N, C-alpha and C positions, 0 to 999 in steps of 0.2 A: 504494500500500500504506500502511496505517495503521501507523506505527511507534511504539515507546515514546517516542522523542524528540518526534515530532509531537503525540502525545497529552499528554505532559508540558508542551509549549509552550502548548497550549490551556488547560490547567488554570492555568498560571502567568499567562497573559493574563487569565483570569477573576479570579484573585486580585489582579492589578494594576489591575483596573477597566477593562481594555481590551475586555472582552467582557461582555455582559449574560448573565444566567442563560438567558434565552430563546435567545440566539445560541449559547451553549455547548451547550444541550440539542439544538437543531436540528443543530448540527455533529455531535454524538455520534450522533444518529439517522441522519444521512446516512452517517457512518462505519460504523455497524453494517451498513447495506446494502452498502457497499463491501467490508467485511470478509467478509461471508457470500458475496458473489458472486465473490470472488477466490480463485484457487487458491494464491496465495502466502500464506505465514504469516510474520509478523515474529518476531524473537527474543522469547521470553517471551510467546507469543501468548495463553496463558491469562490472564496479568495484563492484557494489552491488552483482551481480550474482556470480562473481568469489569468493568474500569474503564469501558469503553464502555457496557455495559449499565446500570451504576449512573448514569452521567452522562445517559444517554438518558431515565432516569426521574426525574432530579433536580428536575423541576418539580412533583413530587407530594410529599405530606407524608411518605410512607413512605421517601423517599430524600433526606434533607436533606444539603446540602453544608456541613457544619460544618468548622471549622478542622482538627479531628482527622481527619475523614474525608479531606479533601483532602491533608493532610500524609501520611497513610498511603498514599494513592494514589500520590503522588509518590515516596515511599520505595520502594514496590513497583515503580515504573517506573525506579528507579535515579537519581532526582533529589531526594535529601533536601534539605529546606529547614528554616529555622527562622524564627519570627516575630521581627521586630525592632520594638521599641516606639520610636516617635519622640517 
């Protein structure tokens, strides 16, 4: 099952440079299939679903992964973050 925490972990891994955009999009596309084929629904399944759909299309110009977009996704998933300038 795709949970809020698992989804948030993937976004954070992308922000930390541990995943490329291509890998994140591929993971999201696979997660969409898993989500639709499963009878189980995670807590806050609407937010999970909306986030997966956006991430699955993030390699197109219509769905850019800006800082504000990613920050909003994480807030909706219960994992608020802030940018720290080094």
